[in-house]
C-alpha positions as CSV (number, residue, x, y, z in Angstrom):
1,X,186.1,-155.1,78.3
2,X,184.2,-153.0,75.8
3,X,184.1,-149.2,75.9
4,X,180.8,-147.3,76.4
5,X,180.0,-143.5,76.5
6,X,177.5,-142.1,78.9
7,X,174.4,-140.9,77.1
8,X,173.9,-137.1,77.2
9,X,171.3,-136.6,79.8
10,X,170.4,-133.2,81.5
11,X,170.0,-133.6,85.2
12,X,168.8,-131.4,88.1
13,X,171.5,-130.8,90.7
14,X,172.4,-128.4,93.5
15,X,175.6,-128.1,95.6
16,X,174.9,-128.7,99.3
17,X,176.8,-126.0,101.1
18,X,176.6,-123.8,104.2
19,X,173.8,-121.7,102.7
20,X,171.6,-124.8,102.7
21,X,172.2,-125.1,106.5
22,X,171.3,-121.5,107.1
23,X,168.1,-121.5,105.1
24,X,166.0,-124.7,105.2
25,X,163.7,-123.3,102.6
26,X,166.5,-123.9,100.0
27,X,166.5,-127.6,100.8
28,X,165.1,-129.7,98.0
29,X,162.2,-132.0,99.0
30,X,163.4,-135.3,100.4
31,X,166.7,-133.9,101.8
32,X,167.0,-133.8,105.6
33,X,169.6,-132.3,108.0
34,X,171.1,-134.4,110.7
35,X,172.7,-132.9,113.8
36,X,174.2,-135.9,115.6
37,X,177.2,-136.1,116.0
38,X,178.0,-133.7,113.2
39,X,175.7,-131.5,111.2
40,X,175.2,-133.1,107.7
41,X,172.8,-133.6,104.9
42,X,171.2,-137.0,104.2
43,X,168.6,-138.4,101.9
44,X,166.7,-141.7,101.8
45,X,167.6,-143.7,98.6
46,X,166.7,-147.1,97.2
47,X,169.9,-148.4,98.8
48,X,169.2,-146.8,102.2
49,X,170.1,-143.5,103.9
50,X,172.9,-141.7,102.1
51,X,175.1,-139.0,103.7
52,X,176.3,-136.0,101.6
53,X,180.1,-135.8,101.2
54,X,181.6,-132.3,102.0
55,X,180.5,-129.8,99.3
56,X,178.7,-132.7,97.6
57,X,176.0,-132.3,95.0
58,X,172.4,-133.5,95.2
59,X,171.4,-135.1,91.9
60,X,167.9,-136.0,90.7
61,X,168.3,-139.1,88.5
62,X,166.5,-139.9,85.3
63,X,163.7,-141.7,87.2
64,X,163.4,-139.0,89.8
65,X,165.6,-140.7,92.4
66,X,167.8,-138.5,94.6
67,X,171.4,-139.2,95.5
68,X,174.6,-137.4,96.4
69,X,177.8,-137.1,94.4
70,X,181.2,-135.9,95.6
71,X,182.2,-132.5,94.2
72,X,185.3,-133.7,92.3
73,X,183.4,-136.6,90.6
74,X,180.5,-134.2,89.7
75,X,182.9,-131.7,88.1
76,X,184.6,-134.5,86.1
77,X,181.3,-135.9,84.9
78,X,179.0,-132.9,84.3
79,X,179.0,-129.5,82.5
80,X,176.4,-126.8,83.2
81,X,173.7,-127.0,80.6
């Protein structure tokens, strides 16, 4: 298998934490809060409904698509621009 490096792309992202639950005005467009059976964030993606992992990050992709990323993977992949 050949090696490839990810192209340097600047993304928009926000960590989904308890302050997002307390102030719905902070929620990015397209993100919803579910309350059954546990309060969680979710977003509709091309692959279907995606739940946010604990302390996960909402990312807007290069084509404007929204998806969530686990905190540990986000921190290994991205640096603040």
